[in-house]
DOPA-849485 format. One line per field, with one value per atom (N, C-alpha, C): residue number from 1; residue in one letter; atom name; x, y, z. Coordinates in steps of 0.1 Angstrom, whole numbers, m for minus. Atoms other than C-alpha are relative to their C-alpha. Layout:
// residues N
k: (NUM_...) .
r: (a_...) .
a: (CA_...) .
east: (X_...) .
north: (Y_...) .
up: (Z_...) .
END
This chain:
// residues 314
k: (1_1_1_2_2_2_3_3_3_4_4_4_5_5_5_6_6_6_7_7_7_8_8_8_9_9_9_10_10_10_11_11_11_12_12_12_13_13_13_14_14_14_15_15_15_16_16_16_17_17_17_18_18_18_19_19_19_20_20_20_21_21_21_22_22_22_23_23_23_24_24_24_25_25_25_26_26_26_27_27_27_28_28_28_29_29_29_30_30_30_31_31_31_32_32_32_33_33_33_34_34_34_35_35_35_36_36_36_37_37_37_38_38_38_39_39_39_40_40_40_41_41_41_42_42_42_43_43_43_44_44_44_45_45_45_46_46_46_47_47_47_48_48_48_49_49_49_50_50_50_51_51_51_52_52_52_53_53_53_54_54_54_55_55_55_56_56_56_57_57_57_58_58_58_59_59_59_60_60_60_61_61_61_62_62_62_63_63_63_64_64_64_65_65_65_66_66_66_67_67_67_68_68_68_69_69_69_70_70_70_71_71_71_72_72_72_73_73_73_74_74_74_75_75_75_76_76_76_77_77_77_78_78_78_79_79_79_80_80_80_81_81_81_82_82_82_83_83_83_84_84_84_85_85_85_86_86_86_87_87_87_88_88_88_89_89_89_90_90_90_91_91_91_92_92_92_93_93_93_94_94_94_95_95_95_96_96_96_97_97_97_98_98_98_99_99_99_100_100_100_101_101_101_102_102_102_103_103_103_104_104_104_105_105_105_106_106_106_107_107_107_108_108_108_109_109_109_110_110_110_111_111_111_112_112_112_113_113_113_114_114_114_115_115_115_116_116_116_117_117_117_118_118_118_119_119_119_120_120_120_121_121_121_122_122_122_123_123_123_124_124_124_125_125_125_126_126_126_127_127_127_128_128_128_129_129_129_130_130_130_131_131_131_132_132_132_133_133_133_134_134_134_135_135_135_136_136_136_137_137_137_138_138_138_139_139_139_140_140_140_141_141_141_142_142_142_143_143_143_144_144_144_145_145_145_146_146_146_147_147_147_148_148_148_149_149_149_150_150_150_151_151_151_152_152_152_153_153_153_154_154_154_155_155_155_156_156_156_157_157_157_158_158_158_159_159_159_160_160_160_161_161_161_162_162_162_163_163_163_164_164_164_165_165_165_166_166_166_167_167_167_168_168_168_169_169_169_170_170_170_171_171_171_172_172_172_173_173_173_174_174_174_175_175_175_176_176_176_177_177_177_178_178_178_179_179_179_180_180_180_181_181_181_182_182_182_183_183_183_184_184_184_185_185_185_186_186_186_187_187_187_188_188_188_189_189_189_190_190_190_191_191_191_192_192_192_193_193_193_194_194_194_195_195_195_196_196_196_197_197_197_198_198_198_199_199_199_200_200_200_201_201_201_202_202_202_203_203_203_204_204_204_205_205_205_206_206_206_207_207_207_208_208_208_209_209_209_210_210_210_211_211_211_212_212_212_213_213_213_214_214_214_215_215_215_216_216_216_217_217_217_218_218_218_219_219_219_220_220_220_221_221_221_222_222_222_223_223_223_224_224_224_225_225_225_226_226_226_227_227_227_228_228_228_229_229_229_230_230_230_231_231_231_232_232_232_233_233_233_234_234_234_235_235_235_236_236_236_237_237_237_238_238_238_239_239_239_240_240_240_241_241_241_242_242_242_243_243_243_244_244_244_245_245_245_246_246_246_247_247_247_248_248_248_249_249_249_250_250_250_251_251_251_252_252_252_253_253_253_254_254_254_255_255_255_256_256_256_257_257_257_258_258_258_259_259_259_260_260_260_261_261_261_262_262_262_263_263_263_264_264_264_265_265_265_266_266_266_267_267_267_268_268_268_269_269_269_270_270_270_271_271_271_272_272_272_273_273_273_274_274_274_275_275_275_276_276_276_277_277_277_278_278_278_279_279_279_280_280_280_281_281_281_282_282_282_283_283_283_284_284_284_285_285_285_286_286_286_287_287_287_288_288_288_289_289_289_290_290_290_291_291_291_292_292_292_293_293_293_294_294_294_295_295_295_296_296_296_297_297_297_298_298_298_299_299_299_300_300_300_301_301_301_302_302_302_303_303_303_304_304_304_305_305_305_306_306_306_307_307_307_308_308_308_309_309_309_310_310_310_311_311_311_312_312_312_313_313_313_314_314_314) .
r: (m_m_m_v_v_v_s_s_s_l_l_l_k_k_k_g_g_g_e_e_e_s_s_s_i_i_i_v_v_v_i_i_i_f_f_f_g_g_g_g_g_g_s_s_s_g_g_g_f_f_f_i_i_i_g_g_g_s_s_s_h_h_h_l_l_l_a_a_a_e_e_e_r_r_r_l_l_l_v_v_v_n_n_n_l_l_l_g_g_g_a_a_a_k_k_k_v_v_v_t_t_t_v_v_v_a_a_a_d_d_d_k_k_k_d_d_d_a_a_a_p_p_p_s_s_s_a_a_a_f_f_f_f_f_f_g_g_g_g_g_g_i_i_i_i_i_i_r_r_r_k_k_k_v_v_v_g_g_g_f_f_f_e_e_e_k_k_k_t_t_t_n_n_n_i_i_i_l_l_l_k_k_k_k_k_k_d_d_d_d_d_d_l_l_l_k_k_k_p_p_p_l_l_l_l_l_l_r_r_r_k_k_k_s_s_s_k_k_k_y_y_y_v_v_v_f_f_f_n_n_n_l_l_l_a_a_a_a_a_a_a_a_a_l_l_l_p_p_p_f_f_f_s_s_s_g_g_g_k_k_k_t_t_t_d_d_d_d_d_d_y_y_y_l_l_l_s_s_s_s_s_s_c_c_c_i_i_i_n_n_n_v_v_v_n_n_n_i_i_i_q_q_q_g_g_g_a_a_a_a_a_a_n_n_n_i_i_i_a_a_a_s_s_s_m_m_m_a_a_a_k_k_k_e_e_e_a_a_a_g_g_g_v_v_v_k_k_k_k_k_k_l_l_l_v_v_v_f_f_f_i_i_i_s_s_s_g_g_g_y_y_y_v_v_v_v_v_v_y_y_y_g_g_g_i_i_i_p_p_p_e_e_e_y_y_y_l_l_l_p_p_p_m_m_m_d_d_d_e_e_e_k_k_k_h_h_h_p_p_p_t_t_t_n_n_n_p_p_p_i_i_i_d_d_d_f_f_f_y_y_y_g_g_g_a_a_a_s_s_s_k_k_k_l_l_l_a_a_a_a_a_a_e_e_e_k_k_k_y_y_y_l_l_l_e_e_e_v_v_v_i_i_i_c_c_c_r_r_r_q_q_q_a_a_a_p_p_p_g_g_g_l_l_l_s_s_s_l_l_l_v_v_v_i_i_i_l_l_l_r_r_r_l_l_l_s_s_s_s_s_s_v_v_v_y_y_y_g_g_g_p_p_p_r_r_r_q_q_q_i_i_i_s_s_s_q_q_q_g_g_g_l_l_l_i_i_i_p_p_p_n_n_n_l_l_l_m_m_m_r_r_r_a_a_a_s_s_s_i_i_i_s_s_s_n_n_n_s_s_s_n_n_n_i_i_i_v_v_v_i_i_i_n_n_n_a_a_a_r_r_r_g_g_g_q_q_q_e_e_e_k_k_k_r_r_r_d_d_d_y_y_y_v_v_v_y_y_y_i_i_i_n_n_n_d_d_d_a_a_a_v_v_v_d_d_d_a_a_a_l_l_l_i_i_i_l_l_l_s_s_s_l_l_l_k_k_k_d_d_d_d_d_d_a_a_a_a_a_a_g_g_g_v_v_v_f_f_f_n_n_n_v_v_v_g_g_g_s_s_s_n_n_n_q_q_q_s_s_s_v_v_v_s_s_s_a_a_a_n_n_n_q_q_q_i_i_i_i_i_i_e_e_e_i_i_i_i_i_i_e_e_e_k_k_k_l_l_l_s_s_s_g_g_g_r_r_r_s_s_s_f_f_f_r_r_r_i_i_i_k_k_k_y_y_y_r_r_r_n_n_n_n_n_n_k_k_k_s_s_s_p_p_p_i_i_i_s_s_s_e_e_e_v_v_v_i_i_i_l_l_l_s_s_s_n_n_n_k_k_k_r_r_r_t_t_t_w_w_w_k_k_k_f_f_f_l_l_l_s_s_s_y_y_y_q_q_q_p_p_p_k_k_k_v_v_v_s_s_s_i_i_i_n_n_n_d_d_d_g_g_g_l_l_l_a_a_a_l_l_l_t_t_t_y_y_y_q_q_q_w_w_w_f_f_f_k_k_k_n_n_n_n_n_n_y_y_y_a_a_a_g_g_g_k_k_k_n_n_n_k_k_k) .
a: (N_CA_C_N_CA_C_N_CA_C_N_CA_C_N_CA_C_N_CA_C_N_CA_C_N_CA_C_N_CA_C_N_CA_C_N_CA_C_N_CA_C_N_CA_C_N_CA_C_N_CA_C_N_CA_C_N_CA_C_N_CA_C_N_CA_C_N_CA_C_N_CA_C_N_CA_C_N_CA_C_N_CA_C_N_CA_C_N_CA_C_N_CA_C_N_CA_C_N_CA_C_N_CA_C_N_CA_C_N_CA_C_N_CA_C_N_CA_C_N_CA_C_N_CA_C_N_CA_C_N_CA_C_N_CA_C_N_CA_C_N_CA_C_N_CA_C_N_CA_C_N_CA_C_N_CA_C_N_CA_C_N_CA_C_N_CA_C_N_CA_C_N_CA_C_N_CA_C_N_CA_C_N_CA_C_N_CA_C_N_CA_C_N_CA_C_N_CA_C_N_CA_C_N_CA_C_N_CA_C_N_CA_C_N_CA_C_N_CA_C_N_CA_C_N_CA_C_N_CA_C_N_CA_C_N_CA_C_N_CA_C_N_CA_C_N_CA_C_N_CA_C_N_CA_C_N_CA_C_N_CA_C_N_CA_C_N_CA_C_N_CA_C_N_CA_C_N_CA_C_N_CA_C_N_CA_C_N_CA_C_N_CA_C_N_CA_C_N_CA_C_N_CA_C_N_CA_C_N_CA_C_N_CA_C_N_CA_C_N_CA_C_N_CA_C_N_CA_C_N_CA_C_N_CA_C_N_CA_C_N_CA_C_N_CA_C_N_CA_C_N_CA_C_N_CA_C_N_CA_C_N_CA_C_N_CA_C_N_CA_C_N_CA_C_N_CA_C_N_CA_C_N_CA_C_N_CA_C_N_CA_C_N_CA_C_N_CA_C_N_CA_C_N_CA_C_N_CA_C_N_CA_C_N_CA_C_N_CA_C_N_CA_C_N_CA_C_N_CA_C_N_CA_C_N_CA_C_N_CA_C_N_CA_C_N_CA_C_N_CA_C_N_CA_C_N_CA_C_N_CA_C_N_CA_C_N_CA_C_N_CA_C_N_CA_C_N_CA_C_N_CA_C_N_CA_C_N_CA_C_N_CA_C_N_CA_C_N_CA_C_N_CA_C_N_CA_C_N_CA_C_N_CA_C_N_CA_C_N_CA_C_N_CA_C_N_CA_C_N_CA_C_N_CA_C_N_CA_C_N_CA_C_N_CA_C_N_CA_C_N_CA_C_N_CA_C_N_CA_C_N_CA_C_N_CA_C_N_CA_C_N_CA_C_N_CA_C_N_CA_C_N_CA_C_N_CA_C_N_CA_C_N_CA_C_N_CA_C_N_CA_C_N_CA_C_N_CA_C_N_CA_C_N_CA_C_N_CA_C_N_CA_C_N_CA_C_N_CA_C_N_CA_C_N_CA_C_N_CA_C_N_CA_C_N_CA_C_N_CA_C_N_CA_C_N_CA_C_N_CA_C_N_CA_C_N_CA_C_N_CA_C_N_CA_C_N_CA_C_N_CA_C_N_CA_C_N_CA_C_N_CA_C_N_CA_C_N_CA_C_N_CA_C_N_CA_C_N_CA_C_N_CA_C_N_CA_C_N_CA_C_N_CA_C_N_CA_C_N_CA_C_N_CA_C_N_CA_C_N_CA_C_N_CA_C_N_CA_C_N_CA_C_N_CA_C_N_CA_C_N_CA_C_N_CA_C_N_CA_C_N_CA_C_N_CA_C_N_CA_C_N_CA_C_N_CA_C_N_CA_C_N_CA_C_N_CA_C_N_CA_C_N_CA_C_N_CA_C_N_CA_C_N_CA_C_N_CA_C_N_CA_C_N_CA_C_N_CA_C_N_CA_C_N_CA_C_N_CA_C_N_CA_C_N_CA_C_N_CA_C_N_CA_C_N_CA_C_N_CA_C_N_CA_C_N_CA_C_N_CA_C_N_CA_C_N_CA_C_N_CA_C_N_CA_C_N_CA_C_N_CA_C_N_CA_C_N_CA_C_N_CA_C_N_CA_C_N_CA_C_N_CA_C_N_CA_C_N_CA_C_N_CA_C_N_CA_C_N_CA_C_N_CA_C_N_CA_C_N_CA_C_N_CA_C_N_CA_C_N_CA_C_N_CA_C_N_CA_C_N_CA_C_N_CA_C_N_CA_C_N_CA_C_N_CA_C_N_CA_C_N_CA_C_N_CA_C_N_CA_C_N_CA_C_N_CA_C_N_CA_C_N_CA_C_N_CA_C_N_CA_C_N_CA_C_N_CA_C_N_CA_C_N_CA_C_N_CA_C_N_CA_C_N_CA_C_N_CA_C_N_CA_C_N_CA_C_N_CA_C_N_CA_C_N_CA_C_N_CA_C_N_CA_C_N_CA_C_N_CA_C_N_CA_C_N_CA_C_N_CA_C_N_CA_C_N_CA_C_N_CA_C_N_CA_C_N_CA_C) .
east: (m5_m116_m17_11_m146_1_0_m153_m4_1_m149_m5_6_m162_m9_9_m182_m6_2_m178_6_m3_m178_8_m7_m147_6_m6_m134_15_m15_m97_2_m8_m91_9_m11_m55_6_m5_m53_10_m10_m30_12_m13_4_0_m12_27_m7_7_5_m9_12_m28_0_3_m20_3_0_m9_m8_11_m38_m14_10_m61_2_m1_m43_m4_5_m52_m11_19_m86_m6_4_m93_4_m6_m75_m10_12_m100_m18_13_m129_m7_4_m136_m1_7_m155_11_m13_m121_m4_m3_m127_14_m10_m98_m1_7_m104_12_m13_m78_4_1_m67_10_m3_m44_0_m3_m44_8_m5_m34_16_m15_10_m3_m3_20_6_m1_30_m11_9_0_4_3_3_m13_13_m22_m12_14_m43_m8_4_m51_m18_14_m79_m14_9_m94_m4_2_m101_m6_3_m121_4_m7_m108_m10_11_m127_10_m5_m106_m5_6_m115_4_m2_m113_m7_4_m115_m9_0_m122_m17_14_m154_m9_10_m184_m8_11_m205_9_m8_m176_0_0_m178_m9_15_m215_m1_3_m217_6_m11_m183_m7_1_m197_m13_13_m233_m1_3_m230_13_m16_m195_m5_5_m197_16_m12_m159_8_m6_m136_14_m11_m99_6_m6_m84_11_m8_m52_12_m5_m54_8_m8_m23_11_m7_m5_15_m10_29_9_m9_58_11_m6_81_m2_5_63_m1_3_66_6_m7_75_m14_6_64_m17_13_32_m6_6_20_m4_m3_30_m14_9_9_m16_18_m24_1_3_m20_m4_3_m20_m13_20_m52_m11_9_m68_m2_2_m61_2_1_m48_m13_20_m83_m6_16_m106_m3_4_m102_m8_7_m106_m9_15_m135_m11_9_m150_m6_2_m146_m11_7_m162_m17_16_m192_m10_10_m202_m3_5_m197_m8_7_m217_m11_10_m244_m6_7_m243_0_0_m243_9_m11_m205_0_m1_m201_14_m12_m164_11_m11_m135_11_m15_m102_7_m9_m81_15_m9_m46_4_m9_m23_12_m12_12_6_m10_40_2_m6_49_m15_8_16_5_m5_35_13_m9_64_14_m12_97_m3_10_92_3_m6_93_3_m4_97_0_m5_105_m6_6_83_m9_13_56_m13_8_25_m11_5_m8_m7_0_m11_8_m14_23_m10_3_18_m2_0_7_2_m10_35_5_0_32_16_m7_66_0_m2_58_m14_13_29_m10_4_24_m7_0_24_m14_6_1_m12_10_m23_m7_2_m28_m8_7_m37_m12_12_m62_m9_6_m77_m4_7_m79_m10_7_m96_m12_12_m123_m8_8_m129_m8_11_m138_m8_14_m163_m8_8_m178_m8_5_m181_m6_8_m192_m14_17_m225_m2_8_m230_3_m2_m236_0_m2_m234_10_m7_m204_13_m12_m168_10_m11_m140_15_m13_m102_9_m6_m75_15_m13_m37_11_m16_m5_10_m7_14_18_m15_61_m3_m5_79_m4_5_63_11_m8_90_m3_m2_89_m3_4_80_m9_10_66_1_m3_79_9_m8_92_0_3_84_14_m13_116_m2_m2_125_13_m20_158_m2_m1_150_1_3_141_7_m14_170_9_m12_194_m5_m3_183_m1_m1_179_10_m12_214_9_m9_229_m4_m1_215_5_m6_225_16_m14_259_0_m2_251_3_m10_264_m15_12_236_9_m2_233_m9_7_230_m1_m3_219_6_m2_228_14_m5_258_2_7_234_m4_0_229_m15_16_193_m9_8_169_m14_14_131_m1_5_108_m4_3_106_m11_10_73_1_m4_77_m15_16_47_m9_6_29_m2_7_27_m7_4_16_m14_10_m12_m8_3_m18_m9_5_m30_m13_10_m51_m15_10_m72_m5_6_m73_m12_10_m86_m15_15_m121_m4_6_m131_m9_13_m164_2_1_m153_14_m7_m125_3_4_m124_13_m8_m103_15_m16_m59_3_m9_m38_14_m4_m4_9_m5_14_14_m17_52_8_m8_79_2_m2_84_17_m11_119_6_m9_146_10_m16_174_1_m12_198_m1_m7_207_10_m13_238_m4_0_225_m2_6_202_13_m14_232_12_m12_251_m8_6_223_m1_1_220_10_m16_257_3_2_251_m5_14_225_7_0_237_18_m13_278_11_m8_287_0_2_295_m4_10_275_11_m13_298_m11_8_280_3_m1_284_m7_7_273_2_2_257_m3_2_257_m15_13_217_m9_6_199_m14_15_162_m1_3_147_m2_4_133_16_m14_165_m2_2_148_m16_14_113_1_6_98_m13_15_63_m5_7_46_m9_14_21_m7_9_8_m17_11_m25_m6_4_m27_4_0_m18_m8_7_m44_m14_17_m75_4_2_m62_5_m11_m40_9_m13_m13_10_m18_20_9_m9_49_5_m6_65_10_m5_86_14_m15_125_5_m2_140_11_m13_168_m6_7_142_m9_4_122_10_m11_153_4_m3_161_m17_14_126_m1_7_123_18_m14_163_m5_m2_152_m12_7_121_2_m6_140_11_m5_165_m4_4_142_m8_13_116_10_m1_134_8_m6_142_2_m2_153_m11_17_116_5_m1_119_m7_9_89_m4) .
north: (11_162_m14_5_143_m18_17_107_m3_6_85_m17_13_53_m11_4_33_6_m9_56_m6_5_42_9_m3_54_m7_5_47_8_m5_50_2_6_49_4_0_46_m9_6_28_m11_13_m2_5_m6_21_0_m2_30_13_m9_64_m6_5_44_m11_8_17_5_m10_41_3_m10_61_m11_15_23_m2_6_15_6_m8_45_4_m1_49_m11_11_13_0_4_19_10_m12_51_m5_10_24_2_m4_36_m11_12_9_5_m2_11_m7_9_2_8_m4_m2_2_5_4_6_1_2_m9_8_m14_m10_11_m34_m2_7_m56_8_m8_m42_m12_8_m56_m7_7_m80_12_m15_m44_3_4_m45_m1_12_m70_m1_8_m77_9_m5_m47_m4_5_m65_m3_7_m86_13_m11_m54_10_m7_m36_m8_4_m43_2_m5_m45_0_m4_m35_4_0_m41_8_m14_m7_9_m8_12_13_m13_50_6_m7_54_0_2_38_5_m4_52_m9_12_22_m7_12_4_12_m5_34_6_m2_38_m6_13_6_6_2_19_15_m15_57_3_m3_53_m2_0_43_6_m4_61_16_m13_93_17_m7_102_m5_10_94_6_m2_97_m4_2_101_1_1_90_m7_4_75_6_m13_89_m9_8_78_13_m5_89_4_m4_106_m5_9_96_m14_13_63_1_10_45_14_m9_63_18_m14_103_m1_3_96_m7_10_69_6_m5_90_11_m14_122_m8_3_98_m4_7_82_9_m15_119_3_m4_126_m9_7_99_m6_3_89_12_m16_125_8_m8_141_m5_8_122_m11_3_98_3_m11_124_7_m8_141_m12_7_108_m6_2_101_11_m11_137_1_1_134_m9_13_102_0_5_106_16_m8_141_m7_6_119_m9_9_94_9_m8_122_m2_3_118_15_m10_145_10_m8_151_m5_4_145_6_0_145_m1_9_146_8_m3_144_3_m6_169_m1_3_177_15_m12_206_2_3_201_12_m9_222_17_m16_255_1_m4_249_8_m9_269_12_m12_288_11_m14_322_8_m3_326_m14_10_303_9_8_294_1_m7_288_m7_m3_295_m7_3_281_12_m15_319_2_m5_312_m4_2_311_m17_17_277_m2_m2_269_m11_15_233_m2_7_221_m14_12_189_m8_2_168_m8_0_158_7_m14_188_7_m3_199_m5_10_168_8_m1_174_20_m15_213_3_1_206_m9_2_183_5_m8_205_9_m11_229_m6_10_204_m3_5_195_7_m14_232_0_m2_233_m9_10_200_m2_4_200_18_m8_238_m3_9_220_m7_6_201_8_m10_221_m8_9_189_m2_6_179_11_m6_195_m4_0_200_1_2_191_m3_1_195_2_2_185_1_m1_195_m4_7_172_6_1_175_m15_12_147_m9_8_117_m9_14_91_m10_12_62_m15_16_23_3_4_7_5_m5_29_m7_4_8_4_m8_27_8_m4_44_19_m14_80_1_m6_96_m15_5_80_m15_12_47_m11_2_45_m3_4_49_m8_14_24_m13_13_m2_0_m3_9_m4_2_11_m14_16_m24_m10_13_m42_4_m7_m21_m2_1_m16_16_m11_15_11_m12_48_15_m17_79_9_m14_113_8_m9_137_14_m11_176_m1_3_165_0_3_160_15_m10_196_4_m5_198_m5_m2_205_m5_4_190_0_2_193_m13_13_160_m6_3_150_m20_17_114_0_12_91_4_m3_97_10_m16_131_7_m3_131_m4_5_109_8_m15_135_5_m11_157_m5_4_135_m3_4_124_18_m15_164_3_m2_169_m1_8_151_12_m9_182_3_m11_197_11_m17_232_0_m1_219_m1_3_226_13_m7_243_m6_6_237_2_m3_233_m8_5_225_m7_13_192_m2_1_198_0_2_199_13_m16_238_m2_m5_230_m7_7_214_m2_9_191_m5_12_178_m15_8_153_m10_1_151_m4_4_152_m10_19_121_m10_5_107_m5_m3_120_m9_8_106_m14_13_72_m5_7_64_1_3_70_m8_9_49_m12_7_23_m5_6_23_m2_6_20_11_m11_44_0_m2_50_m3_0_42_10_m11_73_4_m6_85_13_m13_121_3_m7_136_12_m14_169_7_m1_166_8_m11_196_m3_m3_201_14_m16_236_2_m4_233_m8_8_232_2_0_236_4_1_231_3_m2_244_6_m4_245_5_m10_268_m5_11_250_11_m11_282_3_6_275_m11_6_246_m5_m4_249_7_m8_275_m11_3_260_m19_11_221_m6_m4_229_m18_5_206_3_m2_201_m12_13_179_m3_7_156_m4_9_139_8_m9_153_m9_11_137_m7_12_121_m13_11_101_m3_4_98_m11_9_82_m12_12_62_m15_10_42_m3_10_40_m8_9_25_m11_11_2_m10_10_m11_m3_5_m15_m12_9_m33_m11_11_m57_m5_2_m58_m3_2_m54_m12_12_m83_0_m2_m69_7_m1_m56_16_m11_m30_8_m4_m18_11) .
up: (11_148_1_0_134_2_m3_147_m10_13_117_6_m5_141_m12_4_118_m15_17_85_m8_14_51_m5_5_37_m13_13_m1_m2_2_m9_m15_14_m47_m1_m1_m56_12_m14_m20_1_m1_m28_0_m3_m27_12_m14_m3_11_m15_13_2_3_4_16_m8_28_13_m15_56_3_m2_53_2_m3_52_13_m11_80_16_m10_102_3_3_92_5_m4_103_15_m13_136_4_m5_139_1_0_135_m13_11_97_m7_9_75_m14_12_47_m11_15_10_m7_11_m13_m16_14_m46_m11_10_m74_m12_14_m102_2_m9_m82_10_m14_m52_7_m9_m25_3_1_m19_16_m14_8_9_m11_26_11_m11_38_15_m17_68_m1_m13_89_m2_2_78_m11_12_45_2_m8_67_3_m6_75_m8_8_47_m9_14_15_m13_11_m20_m11_12_m53_m6_12_m86_m9_6_m104_m10_14_m134_1_m3_m125_m16_11_m163_m2_6_m164_12_m9_m141_4_m5_m139_12_m9_m117_16_m12_m93_8_m5_m86_13_m11_m61_15_m12_m43_8_m5_m36_6_m7_m26_11_m16_9_9_m8_17_0_m5_35_m4_2_27_m10_12_m5_1_1_m7_m16_15_m43_1_m1_m44_m15_12_m81_m10_12_m106_m8_6_m132_6_m14_m113_m10_7_m125_m8_3_m152_0_5_m162_m10_13_m194_m12_12_m228_m2_0_m236_m1_5_m257_11_m4_m237_15_m12_m204_1_0_m215_3_m5_m220_13_m15_m188_8_m9_m172_m5_4_m192_8_m7_m186_16_m12_m151_10_m15_m133_m5_4_m151_m5_5_m167_13_m13_m137_12_m12_m111_m1_1_m129_0_1_m130_16_m15_m92_5_m1_m86_m7_4_m106_10_m7_m92_16_m14_m57_m2_m1_m64_m4_3_m78_15_m6_m49_17_m14_m18_11_m7_m8_6_m4_19_m3_1_14_m13_11_m17_4_m1_m9_m12_13_m39_5_m6_m32_m16_12_m54_3_m7_m49_m3_4_m48_m20_11_m87_m10_5_m96_m1_3_m91_m5_7_m110_6_m7_m107_13_m7_m76_m1_m1_m78_11_m12_m39_10_m10_m8_14_4_11_m12_10_m17_10_m5_m4_m10_8_m17_m9_14_m40_m3_8_m53_m14_15_m92_m5_1_m105_m16_17_m137_m5_m2_m139_m11_6_m159_m5_6_m170_3_1_m178_14_m17_m141_6_m9_m127_m7_7_m155_1_1_m152_14_m13_m114_0_m6_m116_m7_3_m143_8_m10_m125_13_m14_m91_m7_4_m117_m3_6_m131_13_m13_m93_5_m5_m82_m4_5_m107_5_2_m105_13_m13_m68_5_3_m72_3_6_m87_9_m10_m57_18_m15_m23_9_m14_m2_m4_5_m19_7_m4_4_m8_11_m19_10_m7_m1_m11_5_m18_4_m7_m6_m12_1_m20_1_m8_m9_m8_5_m9_m3_0_m11_7_m7_9_3_m1_24_13_m8_44_3_1_53_m11_10_24_m11_11_m2_m9_10_m29_m15_12_m57_m2_1_m74_7_m6_m61_7_m2_m44_13_m10_m11_0_7_m18_m4_10_m44_10_m9_m16_10_m8_9_m5_9_m14_m7_6_m28_14_m14_10_3_m5_20_m7_11_m11_m4_3_m13_m15_14_m49_m2_8_m69_m2_5_m71_m7_6_m92_3_m9_m81_m11_16_m105_9_m7_m95_10_m10_m79_15_m18_m45_6_m5_m44_4_m2_m51_13_m14_m20_m4_2_m16_15_m19_15_0_m1_24_14_m12_48_4_m4_67_2_0_59_8_m6_91_4_3_91_m16_15_54_3_m4_70_11_m5_97_m4_6_76_m15_9_53_9_m10_84_4_0_92_m6_10_62_m1_0_72_11_m4_94_m5_2_92_m9_6_81_m9_7_62_m12_16_25_m8_15_m6_m2_6_m9_12_m14_16_m6_m1_12_14_m11_32_m5_m2_39_10_m7_63_6_m3_59_m2_6_50_m9_8_24_0_3_25_m13_17_m4_m1_3_m16_7_m13_0_18_m19_36_m1_m1_31_m1_4_14_16_m8_48_17_m8_72_m1_m2_57_4_m7_59_16_m9_93_7_m6_101_m8_10_76_8_m5_90_m14_10_53_m11_10_25_m12_12_m6_m11_12_m40_m8_6_m58_m13_10_m91_m4_2_m96_m17_12_m126_1_m1_m135_m6_m1_m147_10_m12_m132_m4_4_m129_m4_m3_m133_15_m12_m101_11_m1_m80_23_m12_m42_m2_m3_m30_13_m14_6_m1_m3_13_10_m11_36_6_m11_63_5_m9_77_m5_3_59_7_m5_67_16_m11_104_8_m1_108_m1_1_94_6_2_93_19_m13_129_m5_4_108_4_1_120_3_2_110_14_m19_142_1_7_123_m7_5_118_m10_12_90_1_m8_111_5_m6_127_m12_12_95_m12_13_75_10_m4_105_2_1_105_m8_17_69_m1_4_68_7_m6_96_m5_7_76_m13_9_45_3_m3_65_m1_m5_78_m13_10_47_m15_11_20_m8_7_m7_m16_14_m43_m5_12_m54_m2_9_m78_m6_9_m84_4) .
END
């Protein structure tokens, strides 16, 4: 593993769930971390907020990026217009502007600044409907929504930009569904956690039978850190190599809380009934191996929500 002590690292889009955990780990490894985001880090950063720099940044303005990247050796790009946010037209524009143009701006400025490595956070959504499981990095890429299409387009633009900069190495990490403490956005697991603690109703699609590959936040951050290895380059899946249904997650949380959910089931189905990512390539080249089981990860997540949840719905 490369030593990060004293290294300058920028995390674009670092104010959120994954970014806060990544920043914390990097600081503990001795790195000098700057979070670059349109939003300031939330209170959930806790004590770590005093140990990171923050720069309010618009990734659509290249001039905002130059000073940040000039002295940085490693750059993480977590900035994204997240799935299912806003009206369709506005969301399409956000995907194009943030996920594609913003990513290209960061890569272009990183090339000019002499950054050594750019780590771009993509997702399983670039694969679309699985043709086989588990999906490896050679699986066809046929995204079914704006978010997946914009992430795949960004991957291609970044590959071209970085090929034109021999000194800039590119790692693309296609994450599965990441969960854990501090995840206060919308999503199956945080929604279930809030509903359990507040004893409120919850709506579940597809009769709870859809399956996803859930990876605990600490395992995901392991992969992000391992991607900084000198010889790491290219595309890597990051998942748990197994799938779990919504109903299975509900059963685990009910056991943790000792309380049954008040569930309204809907027949709405996603075209994607199951996701499993293969970690073979990631293990071979990054030595990545998920360590936290879904039961243990949900227990840790539930405890955090129980201690910290105060009706936050953002």
